[in-house]
Every structure is written in C-alpha cells, then in structure tokens.
C-alpha positions, 0 to 999 in steps of 0.5 A, a space after each residue: 267152219 272155224 275151229 271154235 264153232 265146230 263142236 259144242 257141248 250143247 250139241 251132244 244129247 243123251 243122259 250121261 256124265 261124259 259126252 263124245 261128239 264125232 263130226 263125220 262131215 269133218 272126218 270125210 273132209 279130212 279123207 278128201 283132203 288126204 286123197 287130194 294130197 295123194 294124187 289123182 292116180 293114187 288110191 287113198 285107203 283108210 285105217 280104221 283099226 282099234 274101233 276106228 281109233 276109238 270112234 266106232 267102226 260102224 259109224 266111221 266106215 260108212 261115212 268114209 265109204 260115202 266120201 269115196 274110200 274103197 279100201 279099209 285096213 283093220 288090225 284083227 279079224 273081228 274088226 274086219 268082219 264088223 267092217 264088212 257088215 257095214 260096207 259091202 262093196 269095199 276091200 278090207 285087209 287085216 294088218 295083223 294077218 290071219 290065224 287058222 281059227 278065223 281063216 275060213 270065216 274071214 275068207 267067206 266074208 271077203 276079208 283078206 289078210 296082210 301076209 307077213 310070214 311064210 306060215 301065214 301064207 301057207 295056211 291062207 292058201 289052204 283055207 281061202 278060195 282060188 283067186 282070193 286076194 291078199 296083201 304081202 307085207 315086206 319089212 323095210 327096216 322097222 323090224 316089226 311085222 313083214 317078210 324079210 328080204 331073204 323071205 321075199 327071195 325064197 318066196 319068189 324062187 318057189 312061187 308055187 307056195 302062193 297057190 291060187 292066192 292073188 296079191 293085191 298089194 305089196 306094202 311096208 310101213 314107215 317108222 319115222 315119217 312123223 319126222 320128215 328129215 329123219 334119214 330112216 325115211 329115205 333108207 326105207 324108201 330105197 329098200 321098198 323100191 328094191 323089194 317091191 320091184 320083185 313083184 312086177 304088176 302088183 300095186 304098192 302101198 307104203 305111206 301112212 298119214 305122215 307118209 302122205 305129207 312126205 310127198 309123191 315119192 312115197 305114195 306109189 299106187 295107194 296111201 293108207 292114212 290113219 290118225 290124220 283122218 281123225 283130226 290129230 297131228 301126223 307130222 311133228 312140229 308143223 301146223 296141223 292142217 286137219 279138221 278136228 273131228 272129236 269133242 269130249 266133255 265131262 259133267 261138273 258134279 260139284 263146285 266147292 271152295 277151299 282155303 289156302 293151305 288145304 289139300 286136294 285128292 289122294 295122297 294130299 299131293 296138292 296143297 293150295 296156294 290160294 283160296 280156290 274154287 274146285 270143280 269136281 268132274 265125272 271123269 277119271 282114268 277108267 275113262 281113258 283120261 290118264 292118271 298122268 294128267 294129274 297136277 301132282 303126285 305122279 312120277 311125271 309131275 314129281 316137281 309139282 308142275 301143271 298136268 292136264 287142262 280142261 276148258 270152260 268156254 275160252 278159259 283153261 282150267 287146270 287139273 289139280 291133285 291126283 286123278 282118281 278112277 272116276 273123278 277129277 278136280 279142276 281149278 276153276 277159280 279164274 272163270 268169271 262167276 256168271 260163266 261158272 254158274 251157267 256151266 255144266 260141262 268142262 271140255 276135255 279136248 275138241 275146240 279150245 284144247 286139241 287132242 294132241 295138246 291134251 295128249 302132250 299134257 300127260 306125256 303121250 300121243 293123240 293115238 293113245 288118248 283117242 284109243 283109250 276112250 272108255 265105254 262110259 262116253 255117250 257118243 253122238 254123231 253129227 253129219 254123214 252116217 
C-alpha cells in the first residue's frame, strides 16, 4: 500500500469539524517490522504512554497484542489500569513508578512499577503480593529517573530490601539514540553492560525506538519502541522506514477573497502581497495545532517567513496570519478552482505532509504534535481492533 493512498479524508466518518484516522493495520505492521529488527531471541515490547501517543490506549493496545506484543509500558498508574482492562494476558509496567496511594490497586490488577528509587522499592515490597514482578531502572547517564551506580551497589549489598519482589527486567534509557553517531550512546551502553551484569539471570531492556536502529549491541533481551510504532521518525536525518499511521484533517468553514494589501488575523500581522483566496478552517491551538504554526506574528516567525502547511489533494496550502484558539487561515490561491469547489477538508498531516514535517513547521517534534491532539477530533479506526 503506497503512502499516497493509505488514508483519505473521505474514509473518516461521523459529524465533526476535525477528523483523525488511525490505521491500526499500519500500526501492527510497524510493530512487526521493529520486532524483526530486534531479532528472533529478543522480545519487542510497546510503549503506549500518553494515551498511546494520543491515539487511544483502548484501541492501540489490543491491536498490538493481536500482532504479538506481550509487554506494554505506560507512564502512570491510570494508563496501566486502562491497559489491563483491554489486554488481560500481557505484562504492564509503569515507567514513572508507583506511589503508595495507588500501590494496592495496581498490584491487584497485575500492573507492575518500574522501580527508580529505594523508597519506591520499599513501599512496593510492602504493598505487593509475594512474587509480584517489577522492573529495576538504573541511570546510565541521562540523569532523569533511575538508581545511580551507588544505589545499585547499596541494594545488592542488602538484598533483603527486595523482600519478595521479583525483578523481571533491569532497564535504562538512551538519551541520544536519535543521533547514531553521538558518543553518549556508546558511553551509556558501556555503563548499562557494567551495571546490569550485577543482576545475573535477570533480563535486560535498553533500546527505545531509535535504539532499535542502533543495532544488536543495544537490544539485549527486550526492546521498547514507542514513537516509531506510530509512524513518526525515530532517527534524525535518515529516511523514515515506518508506515504512516495517523491522518488528520480539518473542515473548511468558509472561503473568502481579499485584495493585495489587506491583513489577516489577530494583530494584523499578515499583509497580503497579492489578491488571495483564504480558506478559514475549524482548527486552532486548542486542538494541538500549535500557535507556532502561524505564518507570522509569533516569535518563531518574526521575520514573516512561512509557518505551517496544510494540503488539499497534492497542493500545499500555507497557514497565513496568526492561528487562533479555534480557527486557522490557509492561503488556497494556488488550488485550481474546480478542485477547491469540491474540497471540504484540508489535510493537516498524514499523506501529503508527514507528522514530522508538520512538527518541524512549528519548531517541535512529532512526539509533541501527536500527544497534543485535542478531544475535538472525531477519531476513526481502520483495520484490526
């Protein structure tokens, strides 16, 4: 299936001014591709935090489970419980750990924490049942979450603090894997090999999406892809091999004409340089279409340069003026009249515009654009569910 016919606005049903189509078959194919890269003796988990990167845990988790995924990582307890409600036979780990208020409930639902500190380990041992699994997170140089080298040594000197806990994995997180040549990758790998060797017989997990592409040295017994599952770029400055999963479109509310010299939008920041056809579309920063997409009038566009783009068919249509909370203006002057008359939707990203290109147009990354998608999008799911 080619990129250009993967998703179309017409495939999205339901009355809404904002449409989001999620191709679950493409999602599953991306997981299988990453699984093949990870190697036959390596488990491929899936990171579905932030509501499966904005696409819906309740739809994404079962699709990945059907494809063969047996371990899921979320960020917080509530996401773990939602995942358990739709996948009964998988392991579920909470990357941000656990706190006492939620420990009993998560333990009862077989949702396990990733332990990043001695206090977390102590109260999880108190609240969980004997033999309850967990993962141990060690810091290898990112200085975010994780046990330090001295914490690891102290833990192993007094293994009674583990109580009845059963560590399933020792894990760490790569800081610079999206830049394959960055020396930090090898530095962290060396640290992880050294620290994880102190937990003999326990499986290891190190590679995120970008880490999968770093090669077998980084794969160990489990990889944990996230962003690549959803079709976005994991590695900088190389062709993206993943299939696009998400298509977003917005309804055109009105097409108007304005003469040269007129202004558009708040602050009169955009002065038209030619007679212009303007499509007013029902999307704004309240929907995660960031204000930095504005064609002018914001700090990132102080020189008046182009901001975001939409697409009508094969025609790119630039954002003009400032985005507002609920509305965006697009210059559709170069779209042929016969196509414009038949157009009801403007693509925000999906076929003609990749999620990563859309993100770059407002100075951010695909992760942020996906996870910012608002509740006003009518979500439609294609394929496996």
